[in-house]
N, C-alpha and C positions, 0 to 999 in steps of 0.2 A: 368578589371575583370580577374580573374585567370582561369585556365583550369578546366573543368568538363569532367570526363572520365567514360563512361559506358563499362564495360568489361564483358566477357564471356556471350555474348548474342546471340540470334538467329536473326540476322538482316535481315529485309525485305526490299529489293530494289524493283524497279519496274519489275525486271526481274528473281531474284533468292533469295535464302536464303543464308546467310553467317553465318555458325554455329561457335560458339566460337570467335565471332568477337568483335570489339571494336569501339565505336564512341567517338571522341574527339570534344569538343566544347569549344570556347573561344570568348569573346566579342560579344555574341549573334549569332555566326555563327558556323556551322560545319566546323571544320578545318581538320578532318581526319576520314576516314572510313576504317577500317583495318580487315583483315582476321584473325588476331591473336592479342594477348595482346601486347601492345607496351608500352614503359617506357615513361611517361610524368611527369618530375620532378615538384613537387609542385602542382599537379593536385588534386582536390577533386575527390575521386575514389569510384565508387559504383559498386560492383559486382551483376549483375542482375541475376546470377545463372541460366542461360539457358533460361530465358524468352525472349519473342519476343521483339525486339526493332524496332519500325516502325516510319515512319513520322507521325507527329500529324494529327489527323483527321480534315478535313475542312468541316464545315457544311454551305452550301450556302443558306439555307432557314430554319430560326428558329425565332419564335415568343417570346419565353419566357422560364422560368423554375424557379424552386425554389420559386414559389409563386408570381413571378414578370413577367410582360409583357413589352415589348419595348415601348409600347404606354401608359404606366402608367403616363407619363408626368414627370418623375424624372431621374436625372442622376444616382441615386443609383440603380434604376431598371436594367439599362444597366450594371453596374458593378457587381451586384449580379448574373445576368443571366450568364455573362461571366465566373464568379467563379464557378457556379454550373456546367456548361457543361464542364469546364476544368477537373473536378473531374472524368469525364467519357471519357477523351482522346481528347476532342476537343481543338485544339490549335489555330484554326481561325474560325470565324463565320461571317455571313452576317445578321445583325439584320433586321427583316422583319416587315413591317407594316400590317395593315388590311385596307380595304376599310373605308374611314373616310372623314370628311370635310377637305378642303384645310388647315385651321388654325391648325387643329390637326396634319396634316403631317409636317407642318412647324415646329410646336413645337418639334415633334419628331426628326426632323433634328437638331435642336438646341441642344436638349439633347444628341444626338449622338456626336456631335462635342465637347461638354464639356467632356463627359464621355471618349471619345477617348484619350483625353490628360491625364486623370487620371488612365487609366486602366493599372494596373500593376500586379494584382493578378489572372488574369483569361485569358481566350482565347482572342487573339487580334481580332480586328475588321477590316473587309475588305471593308467597305462601307455599305450603306443602301440599302435594297431591298424593293422598294415600290410595294406591292402587291395590285393593284387596284388603283383607284376606277373604271377603265374602263373595265367593265366585262359584260357578258351576264346575264341578271337577271335570265334566266332559269337554269343557271349553277352557281348559287351563293354559293351553298353549305352552309357554316356557315358564309359567308360574309353578313354583315348587308345590307339588301336591301335598307334601307333609303339613303344610300350613293353611290349606284351604278349609274353610268352615262356613257355617251359616252365621248371619248377624246375631250377636249376643248383646242384648241391652246392657248387661253389667259390664262387658268389656268396652263397647264403644262409648258408654257414657263415662267410663274412666278416662278414655283417651281424649274425649271432648273437653272434659274437665281439666285435663293435664296441660293443654296448650291452646292458645288462641291463634296459632300460626297455620291452622289447617284451613286451606282454601278450597279444596275440592276432594271428593271421595268417590272412588268407582266401586260399583257392586253389581251383582246379577240380581235383577229385580224379581225373578220367579222364586227365589229362595224363601223359605219361611222366615218371616220377620223382616224382609227387605222393604216391604211398603211403609211400615211404621219407622223404619230406619230412615227412609227417604224424607218422610215428613219431619223427622227430628233434625235432619241436616238443613232442611229449609228453614225451620225455626231458628237455627243457629246462623243462618246466612251463609251456608257452605254449599257450594255447587255440588249437586248429586248427579251422577253419570251412570249410565248402564254399560256393563263391560263383562267380558268372559262369560257370556251368557247363552243359554239355550232357550230363552224366552220366545213365546209366540206373541202375535199381535195383541191379544187380550191382556197378556202380562205387561207388555210395554205401554199399552195405553192406560192401564191402571197406574203404573209407575209414573207415566208423564203427568197424570192428574194429581200425584202425590209428591212432586218435587223433582223428579228426575227430567232434567232438561237438555242433557248432552249425551251423545253416543260416542264413547271412548274408542279411538282407533277403529272406525267403521270398517266393516268386513273382516277384520282380524279377530280371531276367537269369539266368533258371533254367529248365531244360527241364521240360516236362510230358509227358504220355502222347505217345509217337511210334510210328510204324509203320515197320518195316524188313522188306522182303521180305514184306509183308502181315501180318507178326506185330506185335502191340502190345507196347510196353515202357513200364513205369512210369519216369517221368523223376525228376529230382531233387526236385521238389516233392512228388510222392506218396510218394517214398522217405522224405523228411524227416518227413512226416506219419505214416507207418507205423511207423518205427523210434522207439526211445526217445531221440530226439534233441532237444535244445533248438532253438527257432526264435526268430528276431527278426523283427518285422514293422514296417513304416513305416506308422503310423496317422495320417497327415495327411489321410485321408479322400479322397485322390486316387489314390495308388499302388495301394491296394486298396479295392475298393468294399465297402459293408456286407456283402453275402453272404459275401465271402471273409473278412472279419473275423470274422463269426459261425462260419464253418467252421473257421477255425483254432482259435478259442477252444473250440468244441465237441469238437474232436479232441485238441488238446494241452492245453487247460486253462490256468489262470492260472500253474500251477507250472513249466510248460515253455515259456512265451511271454513274451518280453521285448519291451517297446515301445521303438522307437528313433526318433529324428528323421532320421537320415541327412542332417541339415541341411547345406547349403553356405553360402557367404559371404553370400548375400542374405537369410538368416533375420534377421528383425527390421528389414529394410530395405524401401523402397518397390519395386514391381515395375518391370521394365524390363530393359535389357541388363546382363549380369553376366559373370563368368568362373568356370568351374569348375576348381579347382586353383590353382596358382601364378599370380601376376600376370605372370610373364615368359613361361611357356610353357604356360599353361592353355587350356582350350577355351572359346571364346565361347558363351554360353547366353543364353537368353531367359527371363526370369521373368514368367509371366502365369497367370492362373487359379489362383493360389496354389500353383504349382509351377514348378520349373526345367525347361526343355526345351532340347534341341538346336535350332539356329536353324531347321533344316527340319522341326521338330516331329515328327521320327520316333521319338523316345525321350525319356523323362523324363531329367533330368540331375541328380537329387538333390532333396530337398525343401527347404522353407523353414519347416519346422515348428519348434515349440518344445515342450518336454515337457509343459506344461499342456495343449496342444492334443491330445496323444497320449491322455492320460487322459480328457479331455472327449469325444473322439470315440469311445472304446470304450464310454462310457456312452451317449452319445446316438445313435451309429449302429449299434452292435453289441449294444445292450441288455444290456451287462455291468454288474454291480453296481459301485458306486464302490470298494467293498472290494477286489474282484478287479482293477479296473483299476489301483488304487494298488499292488496287489502286483506286477503285471506291469511297473510303472514303478520299482519299488524292491527289493522282497524278491528276486524272480526274478533280475533282472540282477545283484544282489549276489551270488547263489549262482553263477550262471554265471561271474562273474569271480573267484570264490573269495575274496570279501572279506565274505561274509555273517557272519563272526564278529565284525565290527566295524561293519558297515553294512547298511542295507536294512530295519530295523525299529525301532519305538519300544520299546527295551528298555534298562533301566538297565545301564550298563557299555559300551554301544556309543557310537560317534561321535555327537556332537551335531550332526547333519546333519538339519535339520528344516525343513519348509515349511508355511506357513499359508495357507489359500485359502478362497474362498466357494463357494456352491453351483454357480456357473458355472465353477469351477476357475480363476478369476482370482486371481493370486498377490498376497498381502498381505505376506508376509514370508518371506525366505529366510534360514536360518541355516546357516553351514558352519563346523564345528568350534567351535561355541559363539559364534561372531561373526555379528552381523547384517550380511550383505553386501547385502541389499536390503530396503528398507521402502517400500511404496506410499505411506504417510503422509508419509514424509520426501520422496520425489519430488514429491508433490503440494504440500508446503510450499515446496520449492525452486522450483517453477513459479510 
């Protein structure tokens, strides 16, 4: 593969801007990050005209987009979702399931492994995120209550043995068996996260000591301060903020209002906060009726006001956000610097998923996953593994 050169860009590193900089890529890797234009004989050259050049966005919690869900039971769904989110700057993502029967989870793992071999035109995959089915029924949110249950060693051991593609698993730590489950995930090198939980501080602390290092979509389907027999208890939210635990937040501007975005940033900072879409199939689609989960046994939802809701409007049912919106909202709604907003969408999620040795920053030797965007975080170009998978100019020319 020849050289690809982006020149005249405002490069975003984890620590500074490089104005008038150049990024050179070859054979799927970044081979040079320069503070000026450099001569690269034979390179395919693109003048980005002062636009921002950043590491590609890494979405570690996403269910779908473009009319598809990862639990649709098809390889095509995986590929189309990856292509849709690449248009909005995502270069890596973690396909996420919903609470379901074991057989559906195993089928989704099969689909993932086949699609992963075929994926050339979209964001690359970092492994599967099993969200559930081990949740607190009282904090189910839009998770189907028919499939919620306690951790069962016979079941999860079968799933763990079935596939090596599981990268993370979310569970409620207060359930019977959840602590030993967390230890087992840690033994397997799988990221354990607390989610859909009514845990109090003592539960979360024990979970943290036994492998749970991430809070899934902080504030959403998660206990806050409660009173029991007149005594107050810190909930999962306060516990995650207090402990040295990583958190992920849905920054679609709806799930969390600006004051909570600012609070999380103030307490956890850019190095412990990952931005996620938690997007369902309606991302990138018109508003109206949709389905959360698979087309065969998913939950009907209503997409309005820029978010998916249960039909009775009692709960949100996933976002329709894209990664560039996450970054834009942190800047515009939470008064976060662009430097830190990009870090929360790239460097931090890369570390959380243990891929920071090869992804998440503009550094020579890392994967050539790069995104180019303007001051409004509108995506101009998305590059995955050195290949241009989306170009606004090409789309405009086609139209």
